C-alpha positions in Angstrom: -12.8 14.0 3.2 -9.5 13.9 5.0 -9.8 10.0 5.0 -9.8 10.7 0.8 -7.1 12.6 0.8 -4.8 10.4 2.5 -5.9 7.9 -0.1 -4.3 10.0 -2.8 -1.3 8.7 -2.1 -2.0 5.3 -3.4 -3.3 6.5 -6.7 -3.0 8.7 -9.5 -4.9 12.0 -10.3 -5.9 12.6 -13.7 -4.4 16.0 -14.9 -6.9 16.4 -17.7 -9.4 17.8 -15.6 -10.8 19.4 -12.8 -12.7 16.2 -11.8 -11.5 13.2 -9.6 -10.3 10.4 -11.9 -8.1 7.3 -9.5 -6.0 4.8 -11.4 -5.1 2.0 -9.6 -1.9 0.0 -10.5 -1.5 -2.2 -7.1 -4.2 -4.6 -6.1 -3.6 -3.7 -2.3 -3.4 -0.3 -2.8 -7.0 -0.7 -4.3 -8.0 -3.0 -1.9 -7.0 -0.3 1.0 -8.8 2.4 -0.7 -12.5 0.3 -1.6 -11.8 -0.7 2.3 -12.1 3.3 3.2 -14.8 3.7 0.7 -17.3 1.6 2.5 -17.5 4.2 4.8 -18.6 6.8 3.1 -21.8 7.6 0.9 -19.8 8.5 -2.2 -21.1 7.3 -5.1 -17.9 5.6 -7.0 -17.7 4.9 -10.8 -15.1 2.5 -11.4 -14.1 2.1 -15.0 -12.7 -1.5 -16.1 -10.8 -0.7 -19.2 -7.5 -1.9 -21.2 -5.2 -0.2 -23.3 -5.4 -1.9 -26.8 -9.9 -1.3 -26.0 -11.3 1.0 -28.6 -14.4 1.4 -27.2 -12.4 2.1 -23.9 -10.9 5.0 -25.7 -13.7 6.3 -27.4 -15.2 6.5 -23.7 -12.5 8.4 -22.2 -13.7 12.1 -23.0 -16.8 11.0 -21.5 -15.4 10.4 -18.4 -13.3 13.3 -17.7 -16.2 15.4 -18.6 -18.5 13.1 -16.2 -15.4 13.8 -13.6 -15.8 17.8 -14.0 -19.6 17.9 -13.9 -19.8 15.2 -11.3 -17.2 16.6 -8.5 -18.9 14.5 -5.7 -18.6 11.4 -7.5 -15.0 9.4 -7.0 -14.6 8.0 -10.9 -11.8 5.2 -10.6 -9.8 3.4 -13.7 -8.6 -0.3 -13.5 -6.7 -1.5 -16.3 -8.3 -5.3 -16.3 -4.7 -6.5 -17.9 -2.7 -4.8 -14.5 -5.3 -5.9 -12.0 -6.9 -9.0 -13.4 -8.1 -10.1 -9.9 -9.6 -7.0 -9.1 -11.4 -7.8 -12.6 -12.4 -11.1 -12.0 -14.0 -10.2 -8.5 -16.1 -7.5 -10.0 -16.9 -10.5 -13.0 -15.9 -8.6 -15.7 -15.9 -10.2 -19.2 -16.2 -7.3 -21.5 -14.7 -4.0 -21.6 -15.7 -1.2 -20.9 -17.4 -1.9 -17.7 -18.9 0.6 -15.1 -19.3 -0.4 -12.0 -21.6 1.7 -10.1 -21.1 1.2 -5.9 -21.8 3.0 -2.8 -20.7 1.8 1.0 -18.6 -1.2 -1.2 -22.0 -2.5 -2.9 -22.7 -2.3 -6.4 -25.9 -0.5 -7.2 -25.5 -0.8 -11.0 -23.2 -1.7 -13.7 -23.1 -0.9 -17.4 -21.5 -3.1 -20.0 -20.1 -1.0 -23.2 -19.3 2.2 -24.7 -22.8 4.0 -23.8 -22.5 7.3 -22.7 -26.0 8.4 -21.9 -27.3 5.2 -20.2 -23.8 5.7 -17.9 -25.0 9.4 -17.2 -28.3 8.2 -16.1 -27.2 5.7 -13.7 -25.0 8.2 -12.2 -27.6 11.0 -12.0 -29.9 8.4 -10.1 -27.4 7.4 -7.5 -26.1 10.8 -6.4 -28.4 10.9 -4.0 
């Protein structure tokens, strides 16, 4: 857990819920966090979003709810316009795109505002 806490300097924690949602504004800080995550078995859900994206805004309350419910899952928000290189690296072509990762590997992906599908995949990959 100590490694995760030290990475809090690199991101902004959402104040809307008790869950953990990190937002990255720097590719270097994202890469440092991503590299550290490869050492853990924690499920990471990356939400590729954009400020102008209506379906992304629609999903925000669901992500807040999931972060509060699944406290052992790490939720990450990445704005595709801010971190274009990261978005391209994950081949994001539509928003929202949710990439589920464990130990640095993609284990699943949801494209679109599909709350139920995302929740099923989170539950599937929790263990």
